[in-house]
N, C-alpha and C positions, 0 to 999 in steps of 0.2 A: 179807414179802418179804425178799429174800436182802439183804446186805450190798453183793454184786454186783448186784442189779438196783439196789436206791434210788440210787446212786453213777448207772448211767445215766442213771439217768431226769435227774438234774444235769449230765451230762456230756456236751461238744459232741464229743471223744475219748477212748480210757482212756489219761490220762495224768497219769501224779501228778509233780511238780515236784517236787525234789528239796531240801531246806534247804540252803542255800548259809552257810560260816560269812561273816560280814562284810557279804557280799552283799546276802543276801535281807534285805527291807524292807518297810513295808506298802504303798507305791505297787506293789511285783514281787508283792507275794501281792494284791491286789483285781487288778491286772490279768489275773493268770492266772486268777483264782479266775473274773473279768468272762468271757475267753476260754473256759470250758468245762471247767478241764482244775483240777487242784487244786493250788494254793498252800502255799507250806510258808516257815516261819523259824525258825533257831534259836532258843530261848528267850534264849541269851547274847547271841543279836545285840541288845540290848537294854539297854543300858547307860546308866545305873546300872540294877539292877535294878528301882528306881521306872518307868522305863519301859517295861517290857511291857504296864502295867494298860492304858499310856494306846495303846499298840503295839496290844494286843485292841481297844479301844472305836473305834478310827479304822478300822482293816480290817471289824469290823461294820457300823462307819456304813455306808461304801464296799457296802459291798455290799448291805445293803438299801435307799440308794439306788437301785442298780444294779435292785435286783429292784421298785421298787417304778417306772421308772422303765419295766421290761419284764417283764411278769408272764409272756410266753412265753419269755424267754431262759433258753439252759440255764447258769444261775450255780453253779459247781462248790462242794463246801466247803473248807475250812480247814483246817492243819494249824500246831500247834506240835510244833520238836525238842527231843525233854527228851533229855540226854548221864547218862544212870544211872552214875556213876562217882563214886569219891572223892576226887576233885581237885574237882568239880565240887562247892561249897557253897553255890550256890545252889538246887539241885533239889526239893526239898519244899516250899521259899516260889514259888516260882516254878509247879508243878504245884499247889497253892493257890491262885497267880492264874486258874490254867487251869481248874483249877474252879469259881471263881465266874461264870467268863464261858462254861460250858460251854461248852470250843473242841472241835468237832468230830471231830476226830483227832489223839490226842498219839500222832508217831513217837520211837522210843525207840531210845536207841544205845549199843552194850557191852554192860554187864552185864544180865541178864536184868529183866524191871521189873515186878516182881510189886506193889513199890508202887504204881507208874502204873496198872496193871492194876486195880486194887481203885479208887484213886481216879476214873477214867475212868466205871468202869462203874457207880459210883454214880448217874450221870445221864445212861445212856447212850451217852457217849462211848465211839468205836475206838481201840484204841491197835497199829499197825504198827510191827514192831521190823526191826530194822538187823540182816542176817547177814551173814559171810563161807562158812561151813560149815556142813554138817547137824548138826553137835553141837552149836553153839550155836542152830541152826534146833529143836532139840526142845528144850532147855532154855527158849525159847521160848513155844512151843508149853504147856507145862509151867506156865510161869508163869502162861497164858491169853488171850494176846493174840489179836485179832481177825484179824491176817493177819500174813505176813511181805512185808520187801523184802529179798531176794536180792541183797545187793553184789560184784559178779562180778568177773573182768579188765577194764579196761579203763575200768573208773570211775571218773570224775575224786574228789578227797579220797580220804579212806581204803577203798581199793580193795583187795578179796582179790584168791587168787592161782588160782582156778576159771575155768575158762571157765563162761559163761553155759548153753552148751549142756548141760555136766554138772551142775553144779549143781543149776539146777533140776529134770534128768533125776530126781536124787536125793533131793528134795525133795516131788518130787510120788507117787515110793515110799508115802508113810508122812503126808500130810498134804493134802488138798484143800481149805482154807480158799484165803481170797484172797492171794494173790502179786503183787508186784511185783517185775519186774526192772529191772535195773541190768548194764551195763558196753558202753559203747560205745555207748548209742543214742541217734542226734542227727536221724532222721530219721524222714517217716513212716513207709517200710516197714521199718525196723526197729519199728516201734511194733508192725506186724500179722504181724514176725515171731515179735515176742517172745511174741502171740498166740496166736498158730499153735504153736507149743511146748510149748503149757501154763500160759503166767502171765494174770494175766489184768486189769492191767496195764503200760505200764513207764513207770520211771523216770530221766523225763532231770533232769541238771543242767547240764553245759557248756553244749547251747544255751544259758540264760537270762540267761548273766552277760552275754554281748553284748547285751542290750536295754538300751535308753533310761531304764526303769526301774529296773536295776541300781543297789546303791549299791559299784558298782565305779568303778577309776581308768580315764579314757580311753583310756591306754598299756593296761591288761590288756585291756580290749576289744578293742584294737584287735591286740594281738597274738596275743588266739584267732582272730583272722580270716586272720592272716598266716602261722599255724599247721599241721601236719599233724601224723598219726600218731608221725613220726620223730620229732618236737620232744616229747616226755612222756615225763620222768622217774622213774620209780619208786624210791621211799628213804625211809629209815624216819626219816634225819636230823632230820627239822626238827619235827617232833611227837613222837617217838616209838615213833611207830605209821608202816608201811608206806602213804605213799600216794602219787598222781599230782601232778606239776606239769610246768611250760610250764619247760622250757631256756632259754629267754631271761632269764628274772627268774632262775633260778638265774647265767648268767652276768651279766646286769645287775648281781648285789650280789656279785659278785664272786670267785665261788667255782667250781671246775671240774668241770662234770657228770660225767665221766668220771671222778673221782677223791673222792668224796666218802666219807666214813667211815660205817659204819651207827652209829645210836643204842646208847645203851646196854640192856640189857634191863632190862623193868619203866620204862621214862623219861620215860610218854606226860605231854607237856603242851602242853595246845594254845597257850599263850605263849611259847612255848620262843622265846629268839633261840640264835643259833649265836657264840658268841664274842662275849657279847656285840651281835655284827651285825645280819644281816635276822632281823626277823622272818617265822614261820609264813604261810600265807592274808594278812599284808600287804603282805610285801617278796615273799616265793613263790610265786608264784601257782599256781592249781591248774587240770586242767583236765581231760578224760579222752580216750580213744583213739577218741572220736568229732568230736573239734575240726575235723577236716576239712570237717564240714558246714556249718561258722561262716561266711557267706561276706560277711555284713555286720553292720553294723551297728543294727537295727531297734525297732520297737517289738514290746512286748512279742504284741500284738494279732495281729501282721503275720506275727511268727515261727508261732505257734498256726493262722495263714490257711496258712500254706505246710505246714507240721506235717501239716496238715487234707488237705490236697491231694495231699502224698506218698502219705499215707496210702488215699484215696479210690481214687488212682489204681494203687496196688498190691492192693486189693483187685479194681479190673474185671480184672488184665491176669491176677488169678492167677483170677477167675472163667471167662476166655478163656484159659486155660490147662487146665481140666477141663474146659469143654465141649470143648473140641480133642481132649483125653484120650478123652471119652466117646464120639465121632464115631468115630474108628479104634479101638477096640473093637467 
């Protein structure tokens, strides 16, 4: 059975939820998986490091209880994000914990994840790697990953600059394995569009920040509801790598979104403070270009329900169009 077929049996729709720095927690992950979409969190969200094992136990217990309560329900697998970079002193220890718990999926970011792939494959785990261009995609494939996550323009957080259309088309020229596509995807119609373009999954983050389970400030969630694509600022200042942030949070921190200097080259630091002031992710809030689809703060279950309704409506509209075209022919 292929990875795609295996996923399909446990999912209600082809969505992988992005690991959200600070925001993703066990409650959000369990709610996402119970709704039939892959839930995930960054290992670095579990602080101190000893908390990671406790989080995994909580997630596994929550999903086991859900499966026992309804054996026919689509309960999706969960994923843990690992930052493969020299600045992450926890990497080896965090991977070891995930190996002990046989985490179903590890999502890796930044450098080619050879060490993570070797560890996960020992017990049959999968590794999906974030890439923003074809060069990084090829390196990830060489490292033996099981799937790619294309982080295209418009995605929240550390987004690439390439169009989802262009990046996906180029990667599909040399890679036939599983692909999750991100980049302003926050509506069920867009999930179907990602599949039609050639992706296997849509990768969503922003839509899940404004949920009851998410570990985000209420003011952050409300700002998402009140914002549109014109409120997104793309800058490298706050973490050393270009990322999308909410304009309102930058103004709130006393900075001018129209006059932000670029970060120094090779100065990536996820805990960076700007001149001793605001901190990325904690004070400067991230969001993608799909923020306009966030209309209210609601439960994760209701968000997935709405995504499914939108997805089904898009499928029906496409089917009706195909019938009309066939009749005209």
